[in-house]
N, C-alpha and C positions, 0 to 999 in steps of 0.2 A: 365480060359486062353479067356481070353480078345477075340472076333470074331464078330467085324463087319458084317452087315445085313443089305442089298439093294434091290429091286426087282425095274423094271420098275413097275409091276401094282400098280405103288403108284408112287405118286405123288416124284418126287426126292429130296433132303434138300435143301431149300432155301435161305442154311445161313452156317455158318460151324458144324454143326449134324450129324449125319449119322440119319437115319432113324431108328432102333433098332442097339442096342447092350446087345451078349447074353455074359450071363458070367454064367457055370456049368450047371444049370437049370433050371436060370433063366435068362430070355427078360425084355430090357426096351424101351420099347416099344416114339418113340418120337411123339408127338404130331402130326398127320392130322384132314385134314381140309379138302374142297368139293375141289378138282380136280379131273379132269378131268388128269391123267396122259396122255393118248395117246394125249390127245390134246394140256397135259396142262391150259385148260383154268376151269379157276371158274363153281361154281353151283353152282349159287347163287337166283336159282328161292324162290320157299316155304323155312321156316325153315325145314321143314319134307323132300322135296328135299339134302336142302345142309344136316342133321344129317348121313341119307340114303349115302351119298359118301364117309362123313367122319367113318362112321362106315366097309362100303366096305370098302377105301382104307384101316384102319386097321387089317381087314379076309387078306387082299394083305400081309402086312407088314409079320402078325402075320404065317401067310401059309408058306411067303419065307424064316421061321427058323424051318418048322414044327408042330405050338404050333396053335389054337384055341381061338376060343371063352373061350371054357369048361378050362384052362388055364389059365383063367385073375385071379386074383387075391382084384388087386387094381386100379379102372380107373379114372381118373380126366378133369372133365368136367371146362369148360372153357365159361361161352356167352362171351357176347356179351350189354347184359339186361336179368337179372330175369325172363323179365316178359314170356320170351320164354322155362320156366324152364321144363311149363309142357308137348309140343312141344317135343322138343328134349325128355323128359326122357321117354316118345310112343312108339319114333323111337328105341331109348336107349335098349327098352326091348325088343325088339325083336331079339332081338342077343341073348338071355340068356334065360333058360328050367327053372333051378335051377342052387341052390347055388351060389349067386349072390355074384361080388365081392364089395370088403370094396368099399367108392366113398367118393371124395369130389367131387361139383360141388358150382362153384363161379360166379362169374362177376365181370368182368375187364372193367376194360377205352376200351382197344383198344389191338386187335386180330388183326397175322394176314395176309398182304390182302383185309381187311377191314372184312373176313369174321363174321362172327356170330354163331358161334362152333368148335372148335379144341382139339381132346378128347387124352390121352395119359392113354397112359394103361404097365405093370410090371405084369407079365405071368412068369409061373413056370409050370415043369413039374416034378417031385415027382422018 
């Protein structure tokens, strides 16, 4: 059965979608951006700071459903410019120790609210 996951510790959706949807042992987390959920302010300093906020927001949604980064099977990273890849990758890597998830990273023409990075994930528990 489908269950909607929502937490006040991550930005609220800015459109007709849920922060995450759980189906059985699978969790599908919508793309997260660098928004402070407490103030709704964008955190667009350096690309490292922006990515840190994205990962913090992903962690909050995962935690609300009882998951962690160790449960992520697949990540999708969307960048405003592929030239940001190395900096984003360095921050992203800090959230994982081993057994990295499958992933793609793509550059797109534009992202919501003018951000430089958005990340969505699919997680599962055995």
